[in-house]
Every structure is written in C-alpha cells, then in structure tokens.
C-alpha positions as CSV (number, residue, x, y, z in Angstrom):
1,M,-64.4,-1.5,-42.6
2,W,-64.7,1.9,-44.1
3,V,-61.9,4.0,-45.7
4,A,-62.5,7.8,-46.1
5,P,-63.0,9.0,-49.7
6,S,-59.7,11.2,-49.5
7,A,-57.6,7.8,-48.8
8,R,-59.2,5.7,-51.1
9,R,-57.5,4.5,-54.4
10,H,-54.3,3.5,-52.2
11,S,-55.1,-0.1,-51.6
12,L,-56.0,0.7,-48.0
13,G,-59.1,-1.7,-48.0
14,R,-56.9,-4.5,-49.2
15,L,-54.2,-4.0,-46.8
16,I,-57.0,-3.9,-43.8
17,L,-58.3,-7.1,-45.3
18,R,-55.2,-8.7,-45.5
19,D,-54.4,-8.1,-41.9
20,L,-57.7,-9.0,-40.6
21,E,-57.2,-12.3,-42.5
22,R,-53.9,-12.8,-40.9
23,Y,-55.0,-12.0,-37.3
24,A,-58.0,-14.2,-37.7
25,G,-55.7,-16.9,-39.0
26,E,-53.1,-16.4,-36.2
27,S,-56.0,-16.4,-33.7
28,G,-57.3,-20.0,-34.8
29,C,-60.1,-18.7,-36.9
30,T,-61.0,-20.8,-39.9
31,M,-63.5,-18.4,-41.6
32,V,-64.1,-14.8,-42.0
33,Q,-67.6,-13.2,-42.4
34,L,-68.1,-9.7,-43.6
35,E,-71.1,-7.6,-44.4
36,T,-71.5,-4.5,-46.4
37,S,-74.1,-2.2,-48.1
38,R,-75.2,-2.3,-51.6
39,H,-74.1,1.3,-51.8
40,L,-70.5,0.3,-51.5
41,P,-69.6,-1.4,-54.9
42,E,-65.9,-0.8,-54.3
43,A,-66.1,-2.9,-51.1
44,I,-68.2,-5.6,-52.8
45,A,-65.5,-5.9,-55.6
46,T,-62.6,-5.9,-53.1
47,Y,-64.3,-8.9,-51.3
48,R,-65.1,-10.8,-54.3
49,A,-61.5,-10.2,-55.9
50,A,-60.2,-11.4,-52.5
51,G,-62.0,-14.8,-52.6
52,Y,-65.0,-14.2,-50.6
53,H,-68.2,-15.5,-51.8
54,H,-71.9,-14.3,-51.2
55,I,-74.0,-15.3,-48.2
56,D,-76.9,-13.8,-46.7
57,P,-76.7,-11.2,-44.2
58,F,-76.3,-12.4,-40.8
59,T,-77.3,-9.3,-38.6
60,D,-80.1,-6.8,-38.7
61,F,-77.7,-3.9,-39.3
62,P,-79.6,-1.6,-41.4
63,F,-76.9,-1.3,-44.0
64,A,-76.0,-5.0,-44.0
65,D,-77.2,-5.8,-47.5
66,Y,-74.8,-8.3,-48.4
67,G,-73.0,-10.9,-46.4
68,F,-69.5,-12.5,-47.7
69,E,-67.6,-15.4,-46.4
70,K,-64.1,-16.8,-46.7
71,R,-62.7,-19.9,-45.4
72,L,-59.0,-19.5,-44.2
73,T,-56.8,-22.5,-44.8
74,G,-54.3,-22.0,-42.1
75,P,-52.3,-19.4,-39.7
76,G,-51.7,-16.1,-41.3
77,Q,-53.9,-16.9,-44.4
78,T,-54.1,-13.7,-46.4
79,S,-55.8,-12.5,-49.5
80,E,-53.7,-12.9,-52.5
81,L,-55.1,-9.8,-53.8
82,A,-53.9,-7.7,-50.7
83,E,-50.4,-7.8,-52.0
84,T,-51.3,-6.2,-55.4
85,P,-49.9,-2.5,-55.8
86,A,-52.3,0.4,-56.2
87,G,-52.9,1.2,-59.7
C-alpha cells in the first residue's frame, strides 16, 4: 500500500489497513502478511502500532526489506488503531 505525500497525515493508511483486515477476516483468512521498504518508517510504525510483528521478507521484491504479520482472531477483525482520529 502506498499513500501519496499530498494525502498523508489524514490516517488514510490506517483506514486502508483496517479495511484490508476486515476484508481478509470476512474472506476467512486468519493472518495478514505485509512487506515494506526500510525507506518507509511511517509504514513500519503504522504496522507495528496496529499489532503486526516483524517477520522475514517472503518475496524477492527489491524493496521488501521488512516483513510483518498479524494473526486475525475472527471475521471482520480490524486494527484497533485504525479508528484513531488523525492528529
């Protein structure tokens, strides 16, 4: 996921992540795995704040420096942080 610089600081990444988790849970998935670049500290912080933990990257994509994983507990599981208003 990527948010254009002009659209940042409005919690769009958190909203996208929340919807991704909801869709995954409703589709029967029990885990979400993400990768990101070391050059995106905001993304790393967002994933960690949403309960993701670090795993090894799982593709050979050139910018996949960090992998993250979160186990979902049930249908519609969402990130608790995704509801936090922008600040």
